[in-house]
C-alpha positions as CSV (number, residue, x, y, z in Angstrom):
1,M,-10.8,7.8,45.0
2,T,-10.1,5.0,42.6
3,A,-12.6,2.3,41.7
4,T,-11.3,-1.2,42.1
5,N,-12.5,-3.7,39.5
6,G,-15.2,-5.3,41.6
7,F,-17.1,-6.6,38.6
8,N,-20.0,-9.0,38.8
9,P,-18.9,-12.1,36.9
10,D,-22.6,-12.6,35.8
11,R,-22.6,-9.2,34.0
12,T,-20.3,-9.4,31.0
13,A,-20.1,-7.2,27.9
14,A,-17.8,-6.9,24.9
15,V,-17.1,-3.7,22.8
16,V,-15.7,-4.9,19.5
17,F,-14.3,-2.5,16.9
18,G,-13.2,-2.3,13.3
19,S,-10.9,0.7,12.7
20,Q,-8.7,1.8,9.9
21,T,-7.1,4.9,11.5
22,G,-7.8,4.4,15.2
23,N,-11.0,6.5,15.6
24,A,-13.3,3.5,16.2
25,L,-10.9,2.2,18.9
26,D,-11.2,5.6,20.7
27,Y,-15.0,5.4,20.7
28,A,-15.0,1.7,21.7
29,E,-12.9,2.4,24.7
30,E,-15.2,5.2,25.8
31,A,-18.2,2.8,25.6
32,G,-16.1,0.2,27.5
33,R,-15.6,2.7,30.3
34,L,-19.3,3.5,30.5
35,L,-20.1,-0.2,30.9
36,E,-17.4,-0.6,33.6
37,R,-19.2,2.1,35.6
38,L,-22.3,0.0,35.3
39,H,-20.4,-3.0,36.9
40,F,-19.9,-5.0,33.7
41,Q,-16.9,-7.1,33.2
42,T,-16.0,-5.6,29.9
43,V,-13.8,-6.6,27.0
44,V,-12.6,-4.2,24.3
45,T,-11.1,-5.8,21.3
46,S,-11.0,-5.8,17.5
47,L,-13.5,-7.9,15.6
48,D,-10.8,-10.1,14.1
49,A,-9.6,-11.1,17.5
50,L,-12.9,-12.9,18.2
51,E,-14.6,-15.9,16.6
52,P,-18.3,-15.1,15.8
53,L,-19.6,-17.8,18.2
54,S,-17.5,-16.4,21.0
55,L,-19.8,-13.4,21.1
56,A,-22.4,-15.6,22.9
57,R,-20.0,-15.6,25.9
58,F,-21.2,-12.1,26.8
59,D,-24.5,-10.7,27.9
60,F,-24.4,-8.2,25.0
61,I,-22.1,-6.9,22.3
62,I,-21.5,-3.3,21.2
63,V,-20.0,-3.0,17.7
64,V,-18.2,0.2,16.8
65,I,-17.0,0.3,13.2
66,S,-15.8,2.7,10.5
67,T,-16.2,2.3,6.8
68,T,-13.3,2.4,4.4
69,G,-12.8,2.3,0.6
70,Q,-15.9,1.5,-1.4
71,G,-18.1,0.6,1.5
72,D,-15.6,-1.9,2.9
73,L,-14.9,-3.1,6.4
74,P,-11.6,-1.9,8.0
75,A,-8.6,-4.3,7.8
76,N,-8.9,-5.6,11.4
77,A,-12.6,-6.6,10.8
78,R,-12.4,-8.4,7.4
79,S,-11.5,-11.9,8.7
80,F,-14.5,-11.8,11.1
81,W,-16.7,-10.6,8.2
82,K,-15.6,-13.5,6.0
83,K,-16.5,-16.0,8.7
84,L,-20.0,-14.4,8.9
85,L,-20.5,-14.9,5.1
86,R,-20.1,-18.6,5.1
87,R,-23.1,-20.1,3.3
88,K,-23.6,-23.0,5.6
89,L,-24.2,-20.9,8.7
90,P,-27.7,-21.6,10.0
91,P,-30.2,-18.7,10.6
92,D,-30.0,-19.3,14.4
93,Y,-26.1,-19.3,14.4
94,L,-26.0,-16.2,16.7
95,A,-29.3,-16.8,18.5
96,R,-27.8,-16.3,21.9
97,V,-26.1,-13.0,20.9
98,I,-27.6,-9.6,21.9
99,I,-26.1,-6.6,20.0
100,T,-26.2,-3.0,19.1
101,S,-23.8,-1.1,16.9
102,F,-22.5,2.4,16.0
103,G,-21.0,3.4,12.7
104,L,-18.4,6.1,12.1
105,G,-19.0,7.4,8.6
106,D,-18.5,10.3,6.2
107,S,-21.6,11.4,4.2
108,S,-19.4,12.6,1.4
109,Y,-18.9,9.0,0.4
110,P,-21.7,7.3,-1.6
111,K,-21.7,4.3,0.7
112,F,-22.2,6.2,3.9
113,N,-21.7,4.0,7.0
114,W,-21.9,0.9,4.7
115,A,-19.7,-1.3,6.9
116,A,-21.9,-0.7,10.0
117,R,-25.1,-1.3,8.1
118,K,-24.1,-4.5,6.4
119,L,-22.4,-6.0,9.5
120,H,-25.4,-5.1,11.7
121,K,-27.8,-6.6,9.1
122,R,-25.8,-9.8,8.8
123,L,-25.6,-10.3,12.6
124,I,-29.4,-10.0,12.7
125,Q,-29.8,-12.4,9.8
126,L,-27.8,-15.0,11.8
127,G,-30.2,-14.7,14.7
128,A,-28.6,-12.0,16.9
129,H,-31.1,-9.8,18.8
130,E,-30.9,-6.0,18.7
131,F,-31.4,-4.3,22.1
132,L,-30.8,-0.8,20.8
133,P,-31.2,0.7,17.3
134,R,-27.9,1.2,15.3
135,G,-26.4,4.7,15.6
136,E,-24.6,6.5,12.8
137,G,-22.1,9.3,13.1
138,D,-21.1,11.6,10.3
139,E,-17.7,13.3,10.0
140,Q,-19.2,16.0,7.9
141,H,-21.6,17.2,10.6
142,E,-20.6,20.6,12.0
143,E,-19.9,19.0,15.4
144,G,-18.4,15.9,13.9
145,L,-19.1,12.3,15.0
146,D,-19.9,13.4,18.6
147,A,-23.1,15.1,17.4
148,T,-24.6,11.6,17.2
149,W,-22.4,9.6,19.4
150,V,-23.0,11.6,22.6
151,P,-26.8,11.2,22.6
152,W,-26.6,7.6,21.4
153,L,-24.2,6.8,24.3
154,A,-26.6,8.4,26.8
155,D,-29.5,6.3,25.4
156,L,-27.3,3.2,25.6
157,R,-26.7,3.8,29.3
158,Q,-30.4,4.2,30.0
159,Q,-31.3,1.1,28.0
160,V,-28.6,-1.0,29.7
161,L,-29.8,0.0,33.2
162,V,-33.4,-0.9,32.2
163,K,-32.5,-4.3,30.6
164,Y,-29.7,-5.2,33.0
165,P,-30.7,-3.6,36.3
166,L,-28.2,-3.5,39.1
167,E,-28.7,-5.5,42.3
168,I,-30.4,-3.8,45.2
169,G,-27.8,-1.7,47.0
170,L,-25.4,-1.5,44.0
171,Y,-25.1,1.8,42.1
172,P,-23.3,3.0,39.0
173,V,-19.7,4.1,39.7
174,P,-20.0,7.9,39.7
175,E,-18.0,10.1,37.4
176,N,-16.1,11.6,40.3
177,V,-14.5,8.2,40.9
178,L,-11.5,7.4,38.7
179,L,-11.7,4.0,37.0
180,Q,-8.7,1.7,37.4
181,P,-7.0,1.5,34.0
182,K,-6.0,-1.8,32.4
183,C,-2.3,-0.9,32.5
184,L,0.0,1.9,33.7
185,L,3.6,2.9,33.3
186,S,6.0,1.9,36.1
187,L,9.6,2.1,36.8
188,A,11.6,-0.9,35.5
189,S,13.3,-3.2,38.0
190,G,16.3,-1.5,39.6
191,H,14.9,2.0,39.0
192,T,12.3,2.0,41.8
193,P,12.7,4.8,44.4
194,K,12.3,3.6,47.9
195,G,9.2,4.4,49.9
196,I,5.6,5.0,49.0
197,E,4.3,8.0,47.1
198,R,0.9,9.7,47.2
199,V,-0.8,10.5,43.9
200,C,-3.2,13.5,43.8
201,N,-6.7,12.6,42.8
202,G,-8.7,15.8,43.4
203,N,-9.2,16.1,47.1
204,N,-8.5,12.4,47.7
205,A,-5.3,10.4,47.5
206,F,-4.5,6.8,47.0
207,P,-1.2,4.9,47.6
208,V,1.1,3.9,44.8
209,V,3.9,1.4,45.2
210,N,6.6,1.0,42.6
211,G,4.9,3.8,40.7
212,L,1.6,2.0,40.4
213,P,-1.7,2.6,42.2
214,I,-2.4,-0.6,44.1
215,P,-6.0,-1.3,45.1
216,E,-6.3,-3.7,48.1
217,D,-7.6,-6.6,46.0
218,A,-5.4,-6.1,43.0
219,A,-3.8,-9.0,41.3
220,P,0.0,-9.3,41.2
221,V,1.4,-7.1,38.5
222,Q,2.4,-9.0,35.3
223,P,4.3,-7.5,32.4
224,L,2.4,-7.2,29.2
225,P,3.5,-8.9,26.0
226,P,6.0,-7.0,23.8
227,P,4.3,-4.0,22.3
228,V,4.0,-3.4,18.6
229,I,3.9,-0.5,16.3
230,V,0.3,-0.9,15.1
231,D,-2.7,-2.9,16.2
232,A,-1.6,-6.5,16.0
233,S,-5.0,-7.6,14.9
234,D,-4.4,-5.8,11.5
235,R,-2.7,-8.7,9.7
236,T,-2.8,-6.9,6.4
237,A,-0.2,-4.3,7.2
238,Q,3.4,-5.0,6.1
239,H,6.1,-3.5,8.3
240,L,8.9,-2.0,6.3
241,L,12.2,-0.2,6.8
242,V,12.6,2.5,4.2
243,Q,15.2,5.2,3.5
244,I,14.5,8.7,2.3
245,K,16.2,9.2,-1.1
246,E,14.6,12.6,-1.8
247,N,12.6,15.1,0.2
248,R,11.9,17.9,-2.3
249,R,9.6,20.9,-2.0
250,L,7.4,21.2,-5.2
251,T,5.8,24.6,-4.5
252,P,7.7,27.8,-4.7
253,Q,9.1,29.3,-1.4
254,S,6.7,32.2,-1.9
255,H,3.6,30.0,-2.0
256,W,1.4,29.8,1.0
257,Q,1.7,26.0,1.2
258,D,4.7,23.7,1.4
259,V,4.0,20.5,-0.6
260,R,6.7,17.8,-0.7
261,H,7.6,15.0,-3.0
262,L,9.1,12.1,-1.0
263,D,11.1,9.3,-2.6
264,L,11.6,6.3,-0.3
265,T,13.3,3.0,-1.0
266,C,13.1,-0.4,0.6
267,A,15.7,-3.1,0.2
268,S,13.1,-5.8,-0.3
269,V,10.9,-6.4,-3.3
270,I,7.4,-5.4,-2.3
271,K,4.3,-5.6,-4.5
272,Y,1.8,-2.8,-4.3
273,D,-1.0,-1.3,-6.5
274,P,-2.4,2.1,-7.3
275,G,-4.5,3.3,-4.3
276,D,-2.4,1.5,-1.7
277,V,-1.2,3.6,1.3
278,L,2.0,4.0,3.2
279,T,1.8,5.0,6.9
280,I,4.5,7.1,8.4
281,Y,4.9,7.2,12.2
282,P,5.9,10.7,13.4
283,Q,7.7,12.0,16.5
284,N,6.8,14.9,18.7
285,S,9.2,17.8,18.8
286,R,11.8,18.1,21.5
287,N,10.3,21.5,22.6
288,D,6.8,20.0,23.0
289,V,8.2,17.1,25.0
290,D,10.3,19.3,27.3
291,H,7.3,21.6,27.8
292,L,5.0,18.8,28.9
293,L,7.7,17.4,31.2
294,E,8.0,20.8,32.8
295,L,4.2,21.4,33.0
296,M,3.6,18.1,34.7
297,G,6.7,18.0,36.9
298,W,7.9,14.8,35.3
299,G,11.5,15.8,34.8
300,R,13.0,13.6,37.4
301,Y,11.5,10.5,35.8
302,A,12.1,11.5,32.2
303,D,15.1,9.3,31.5
304,L,14.6,6.4,34.0
305,H,13.9,3.0,32.5
306,I,10.1,2.3,32.6
307,Q,7.7,-0.4,31.4
308,F,4.0,-1.0,30.8
309,E,2.4,-3.1,33.5
310,S,-1.0,-4.6,33.9
311,T,-3.2,-3.6,36.9
312,S,-6.1,-5.9,36.2
313,K,-6.9,-9.3,37.4
314,M,-9.6,-9.8,34.8
315,E,-9.0,-12.8,32.6
316,E,-10.3,-10.8,29.6
317,A,-7.7,-8.1,30.2
318,D,-5.6,-9.8,27.6
319,F,-8.1,-8.8,25.0
320,Y,-7.4,-5.1,25.5
321,P,-5.2,-3.6,22.8
322,V,-1.6,-3.8,24.0
323,P,0.1,-0.3,24.2
324,P,2.3,0.0,21.1
325,A,5.9,0.6,21.4
326,P,7.1,4.0,20.1
327,S,9.0,2.3,17.3
328,N,10.5,-1.0,16.4
329,K,13.9,0.4,17.1
330,L,13.0,1.0,20.7
331,H,12.4,-2.8,21.2
332,R,16.2,-3.0,21.3
333,E,16.6,-0.1,23.7
334,P,15.4,0.5,27.3
335,L,12.1,2.4,27.3
336,T,12.0,5.8,29.1
337,L,9.2,8.3,29.7
338,R,10.9,10.7,27.4
339,K,10.8,8.1,24.6
340,V,7.2,7.4,25.2
341,L,6.4,11.1,24.9
342,V,8.5,11.5,21.8
343,H,7.2,8.5,19.9
344,Y,4.0,7.3,21.5
345,L,1.7,10.0,22.9
346,D,-0.1,12.7,20.9
347,M,0.1,15.8,23.0
348,R,-1.0,17.9,19.9
349,A,-4.3,16.0,19.5
350,I,-7.6,17.7,19.9
351,P,-8.9,16.4,23.3
352,R,-12.0,14.3,23.5
353,R,-14.6,14.5,26.3
354,S,-13.0,11.6,28.1
355,F,-9.8,13.5,28.4
356,F,-11.5,16.3,30.4
357,S,-13.3,13.7,32.6
358,T,-10.0,12.1,33.5
359,I,-7.8,15.1,34.1
360,A,-10.5,16.6,36.4
361,H,-9.4,14.0,38.9
362,F,-5.9,15.4,39.0
363,T,-6.5,18.9,40.2
364,N,-7.2,20.5,43.6
365,N,-8.4,23.7,42.0
366,E,-12.2,23.5,42.4
367,M,-12.8,26.2,39.8
368,H,-10.7,24.3,37.3
369,K,-12.4,21.0,38.2
370,E,-15.8,22.4,37.7
371,R,-14.9,23.9,34.3
372,L,-13.3,20.6,33.1
373,L,-16.4,18.6,34.2
374,E,-18.7,21.0,32.3
375,F,-16.9,19.9,29.1
376,T,-18.0,16.3,29.8
377,D,-21.7,17.2,30.1
378,P,-23.6,16.2,27.0
379,Q,-25.7,19.4,27.3
380,Y,-22.6,21.4,26.7
381,I,-21.5,19.6,23.5
382,D,-21.6,22.9,21.5
383,E,-19.4,24.6,24.1
384,L,-16.9,21.7,24.0
385,Y,-16.8,21.9,20.2
386,D,-16.2,25.7,20.3
387,Y,-13.4,25.2,22.9
388,T,-11.6,22.3,21.2
389,T,-12.4,21.5,17.6
390,R,-13.2,24.9,16.2
391,P,-9.9,26.6,17.2
392,R,-8.0,23.2,17.0
393,R,-6.9,23.5,20.6
394,S,-4.5,20.8,21.6
395,I,-4.0,18.7,24.7
396,L,-0.8,20.6,25.4
397,E,-2.6,23.9,25.3
398,V,-5.4,22.7,27.5
399,L,-2.8,21.6,30.1
400,Q,-1.2,25.0,29.9
401,E,-4.5,26.7,30.5
402,F,-5.5,24.4,33.4
403,D,-2.1,24.6,35.0
404,S,-3.4,23.2,38.3
405,V,-3.8,19.8,36.6
406,K,-0.8,17.5,37.5
407,I,-1.2,14.1,35.9
408,P,0.9,11.3,37.6
409,W,3.5,10.2,35.1
410,Q,2.3,6.6,35.6
411,W,-1.0,7.6,34.0
412,A,0.4,9.4,30.9
413,A,-0.5,6.7,28.4
414,N,-4.0,6.4,29.8
415,V,-4.7,10.2,29.6
416,I,-2.9,11.3,26.5
417,P,-4.0,9.4,23.3
418,K,-1.8,7.3,21.1
419,L,0.3,9.1,18.5
420,R,-1.1,7.5,15.3
421,G,0.6,7.1,12.0
422,R,-0.4,9.2,9.0
423,Q,-1.5,7.5,5.8
424,F,-0.3,8.7,2.4
425,S,-1.6,7.4,-0.9
426,I,1.4,6.2,-2.9
427,A,2.1,8.3,-6.0
428,S,4.4,5.9,-7.9
429,G,3.3,3.2,-10.3
430,G,4.3,1.1,-13.3
431,S,8.1,0.7,-13.8
432,G,8.7,3.5,-11.2
433,K,7.8,1.1,-8.4
434,Y,11.3,-0.6,-8.6
435,T,14.8,0.7,-8.9
436,A,17.4,-0.7,-11.3
437,D,19.2,-2.4,-8.5
438,G,16.1,-4.4,-7.4
439,Q,14.8,-2.2,-4.5
440,T,11.2,-1.1,-4.1
441,N,10.5,2.6,-4.6
442,F,7.7,4.5,-2.9
443,E,6.9,8.1,-3.9
444,L,4.6,10.2,-1.8
445,L,3.0,13.7,-2.2
446,A,2.6,15.4,1.2
447,A,1.1,18.8,2.0
448,I,2.7,20.2,5.1
449,V,0.0,21.3,7.5
450,K,0.8,24.7,8.8
451,Y,-1.8,27.5,9.4
452,K,-3.3,30.0,11.9
453,T,-6.5,29.3,13.7
454,V,-9.4,31.7,14.4
455,L,-7.5,32.5,17.6
456,Q,-4.4,33.4,15.4
457,R,-2.4,30.6,16.9
458,L,-0.1,28.7,14.7
459,R,-1.0,25.0,14.0
460,E,1.2,22.4,12.5
461,G,0.5,18.8,11.7
462,V,2.6,16.5,13.9
463,C,3.4,14.1,11.1
464,T,3.9,16.6,8.3
465,R,6.1,18.8,10.5
466,Y,8.1,15.7,11.2
467,I,8.3,14.9,7.5
468,A,9.4,18.4,6.5
469,G,12.4,18.1,8.8
470,L,13.6,14.7,7.6
471,P,17.0,14.9,5.8
472,T,17.9,12.7,2.9
473,G,19.3,9.3,4.1
474,S,16.9,9.2,7.1
475,T,15.6,5.7,7.9
476,L,11.9,5.2,8.8
477,N,9.6,2.4,10.1
478,V,6.5,2.4,7.9
479,T,3.6,0.1,7.1
480,L,2.1,-0.7,3.8
481,Q,-1.6,-1.4,3.4
482,K,-4.0,-2.1,0.6
483,G,-6.1,0.9,-0.4
484,G,-9.8,1.0,-1.4
485,L,-9.5,1.7,-5.1
486,N,-9.3,-2.0,-6.1
487,V,-7.5,-1.4,-9.4
488,H,-7.2,-4.4,-11.7
489,K,-5.2,-4.8,-14.9
490,T,-8.4,-5.8,-16.7
491,E,-9.4,-2.1,-16.5
492,A,-6.7,-1.3,-19.1
493,T,-9.3,-1.8,-21.9
494,R,-11.8,0.5,-20.3
495,P,-11.5,4.3,-20.4
496,V,-10.9,6.0,-17.0
497,I,-11.8,9.4,-15.7
498,M,-9.8,10.5,-12.7
499,V,-10.7,13.5,-10.5
500,G,-7.8,14.3,-8.3
501,P,-7.4,18.0,-7.1
502,G,-4.4,18.9,-4.9
503,T,-2.7,16.0,-3.3
504,G,-5.5,13.8,-4.4
505,V,-3.5,13.5,-7.6
506,A,-1.1,11.1,-5.9
507,P,-3.0,7.9,-6.4
508,M,-4.1,9.2,-9.9
509,R,-0.4,9.6,-10.8
510,S,0.2,6.0,-9.6
511,L,-2.6,4.7,-11.8
512,I,-1.6,6.7,-14.8
513,W,1.9,5.2,-14.7
514,E,0.4,1.8,-14.1
515,R,-1.7,2.2,-17.2
516,Y,1.3,3.3,-19.2
517,H,3.1,0.2,-18.0
518,W,0.2,-2.0,-19.2
519,Q,0.4,-0.2,-22.5
520,Q,4.1,-1.0,-22.8
521,G,3.2,-4.6,-22.4
522,L,0.8,-4.3,-25.3
523,L,3.4,-2.5,-27.3
524,A,5.6,-5.6,-27.2
525,Q,2.8,-7.3,-29.2
526,H,2.5,-4.5,-31.7
527,R,4.8,-2.5,-33.9
528,S,3.9,1.0,-32.6
529,I,1.5,2.8,-30.4
530,A,-0.6,3.6,-33.4
531,D,-1.3,-0.1,-33.9
532,I,-2.9,-0.4,-30.4
533,P,-6.6,0.2,-30.5
534,V,-7.9,2.8,-28.1
535,D,-11.6,2.0,-28.4
536,G,-11.6,0.0,-25.2
537,S,-12.1,-3.3,-27.1
538,N,-8.7,-4.8,-27.5
539,G,-6.1,-2.4,-26.2
540,I,-5.3,0.5,-23.8
541,A,-8.3,2.8,-23.4
542,E,-8.4,6.6,-22.9
543,T,-7.1,8.1,-19.6
544,V,-8.5,11.5,-18.6
545,L,-7.4,13.4,-15.6
546,F,-9.3,16.4,-14.1
547,Y,-6.9,18.2,-11.8
548,G,-7.5,21.2,-9.6
549,G,-5.3,23.6,-7.6
550,R,-5.1,27.3,-6.7
551,N,-2.5,28.6,-9.1
552,Q,-1.1,27.1,-12.2
553,E,2.4,28.3,-11.6
554,A,2.5,27.2,-7.9
555,D,0.7,23.9,-7.6
556,F,0.2,22.2,-10.9
557,F,2.0,19.1,-9.6
558,Y,3.8,16.8,-12.1
559,R,2.9,19.0,-15.0
560,K,6.0,18.2,-17.0
561,E,5.3,14.5,-16.6
562,W,1.8,14.9,-18.0
563,D,3.2,16.7,-21.0
564,Q,5.7,13.9,-21.7
565,L,3.1,11.1,-21.2
566,K,0.6,12.7,-23.5
567,D,2.9,11.8,-26.4
568,K,3.3,8.2,-25.2
569,M,-0.3,7.2,-24.3
570,P,-3.9,8.2,-24.8
571,L,-3.9,10.7,-22.0
572,Q,-5.8,14.0,-21.7
573,I,-5.3,16.5,-18.8
574,F,-7.9,19.2,-17.9
575,A,-6.9,21.5,-15.1
576,A,-8.8,24.1,-13.0
577,F,-7.1,26.8,-11.0
578,S,-9.4,28.6,-8.7
579,R,-7.3,31.7,-8.0
580,D,-5.9,32.5,-11.4
581,Q,-9.0,34.5,-12.5
582,H,-11.7,36.6,-10.9
583,A,-14.3,33.8,-11.1
584,K,-13.3,30.7,-9.2
585,I,-13.1,27.5,-11.3
586,Y,-13.1,24.1,-9.7
587,V,-12.8,20.5,-11.0
588,Q,-16.6,20.1,-11.1
589,D,-16.8,23.1,-13.5
590,I,-14.4,21.6,-16.0
591,L,-16.2,18.3,-15.7
592,K,-19.3,20.1,-16.9
593,Q,-17.3,21.9,-19.7
594,Q,-16.2,18.5,-21.0
595,S,-19.6,16.9,-20.5
596,R,-19.8,15.3,-24.0
597,L,-16.4,13.6,-23.5
598,V,-17.4,12.5,-20.0
599,Y,-20.7,11.1,-21.2
600,D,-19.1,9.2,-24.1
601,L,-16.4,7.6,-21.9
602,L,-18.7,6.7,-19.0
603,C,-22.0,5.8,-20.7
604,T,-21.1,4.9,-24.3
605,K,-17.9,3.1,-23.4
606,S,-18.7,1.9,-19.9
607,G,-15.7,3.8,-18.4
608,I,-14.7,4.1,-14.7
609,V,-14.5,7.1,-12.5
610,Y,-11.9,7.6,-9.7
611,V,-12.4,10.5,-7.2
612,C,-9.5,11.2,-4.8
613,G,-8.7,14.1,-2.6
614,S,-10.3,16.1,0.2
615,S,-13.6,14.9,1.6
616,G,-16.5,17.2,2.1
617,K,-17.7,19.5,-0.7
618,M,-15.6,18.3,-3.6
619,P,-16.9,14.7,-3.9
620,R,-20.5,15.9,-3.6
621,A,-19.9,18.6,-6.3
622,V,-18.3,16.0,-8.6
623,R,-21.3,13.6,-8.2
624,A,-23.6,16.5,-8.9
625,A,-21.6,17.4,-12.1
626,L,-21.8,13.8,-13.3
627,V,-25.6,13.6,-12.7
628,E,-26.0,16.9,-14.6
629,T,-23.9,15.5,-17.4
630,F,-26.1,12.4,-17.7
631,V,-29.2,14.6,-17.7
632,N,-27.9,17.0,-20.4
633,C,-26.2,14.5,-22.7
634,G,-28.2,11.3,-22.1
635,N,-31.7,12.6,-22.3
636,M,-32.3,11.3,-18.7
637,D,-34.4,12.9,-16.0
638,H,-32.7,13.6,-12.7
639,G,-34.0,10.4,-11.1
640,A,-32.7,8.2,-14.0
641,A,-29.3,10.0,-13.9
642,E,-29.0,9.3,-10.1
643,D,-30.0,5.7,-10.8
644,Y,-27.3,5.4,-13.4
645,L,-24.6,6.7,-11.1
646,Q,-25.7,4.2,-8.4
647,I,-25.5,1.4,-11.0
648,M,-21.9,2.5,-11.7
649,E,-21.2,2.3,-8.0
650,K,-22.6,-1.3,-7.8
651,E,-20.6,-2.3,-10.8
652,G,-17.4,-0.9,-9.4
653,R,-17.2,1.9,-12.0
654,Y,-17.4,4.8,-9.5
655,K,-14.7,4.6,-6.8
656,Q,-13.9,7.3,-4.2
657,E,-11.0,7.6,-1.8
658,T,-11.1,10.9,0.1
659,W,-9.6,12.0,3.4
């Protein structure tokens, strides 16, 4: 059976999110579904879509937010944050607001869950009341963010039922009842088969007309606004059309990893800085799409014209994020189910708990249903992790294994998550940002994800597999966003230490070329490079790159460039290759080897550190190496060395961008 939206208008809640990559939106929607089961009229929206005072419209607010850059709020939350920082706001500004919050963080960053902490604190400062302590998830936990999220969400449910009890005779909507989604796919006008179909929902069935489940009290179906390629609330993203000028493999064919250098051009003149990111929107492979169509029995609908349609009569339904179009190009073409599957839905994603909960409604196999529901039980979180995350099992593989599940095609976009773009740090800088004919140039360094899991199954990244197959001349829709390194030209007079192993060297390359460009500007004022002081007082300061890879011959990216630049600017390169000798050597080891240089540049000359690359062990090891350097070279104890590193962070002299 399907629950109709019989919400009590006196029970209202909002789940507001700030998300850079889409994770926070996923968690916010899960919290929204929980509240709907408790009979709340629920809004799910980005922070920037609301005014701070509008929060008082709701009985309570749940904030779900990630942290980006150097403890910054995501792009679609910054406008809201600026409004909260107005000095004239009284301390009782949000006195009618009741809140709780959950942060999505990564403990490899110095400012772990900083956005959630400072936003929560500011809301309380302005008079908001906390009804549940803030929760904090950690990407680095063995079981990921869910290790904290699942118990926090269970606690939230209990607290809501205590503080907002249901009326006598009213009970929470049970998990075996399928919630009505905010929108579904339907056949476009003129493509509607005659008659009424029945859609399987476990042992129950409910009618669908025109391809849509129609509860008895449903409002007339209204078309949604034109969809967009990314969340419309993110006003900082620039939508660009680029052409691939070069897609070149940098590593030898014999090397275990395929790493590409991409050169993209845009006809417009676009300003960007080191650390900024370009997002590429991938496509699913034809084989995967055909396989899913066959598995679900959707073949007869694959190429009919379809549309997204609203099923809700809630006034607040407009707040829900509008389903994005597969690409800007498709705005000019009829939408089909096949196009939605190619461009929009991530069938290779690792499924979340909510996926299993939903597809359990679409099987008549009781054994399969029982097993699927086990994965949704919080007490089996370890088992879910072992089944999904550890072997990187995809949605497509789950549907293969539970072959009795037959999802109605109308529900596809509600069951399979959005296919998100992949962000790449831009590797070009300085004069290399523009071509001779006035176009903008973007260079990227992309590692193609392809490996075997513990189950010996081949895994490929959806986006990098797509990139690897793109020929020269291909046209792409991309978005450009500010990064978190916050590089300024005033830093030219300060020495810089860059730590960028692997593809983490991409933003470092951009910054090196930018510093060279700044130096060329100074050269115009002097007779030669020898006349430019390099003491950090009145000219270009030292630039030191610590690079790491596996093999010098295979993955020492841009080595020839470094050799050429060393003769043109004060640049030093120190490289560690972990597999070129018996004892493994990493970037933190060569940092320690150069401890005197590091101490002089950071402590004596007030230099800046940039750390880019893989999150996890590397950033922690680099921090530990810096602390050890301060202890050994600066006559500090361990506590004083830690304090100095924290001072550097506060002054903006320690910046980290890892992924």
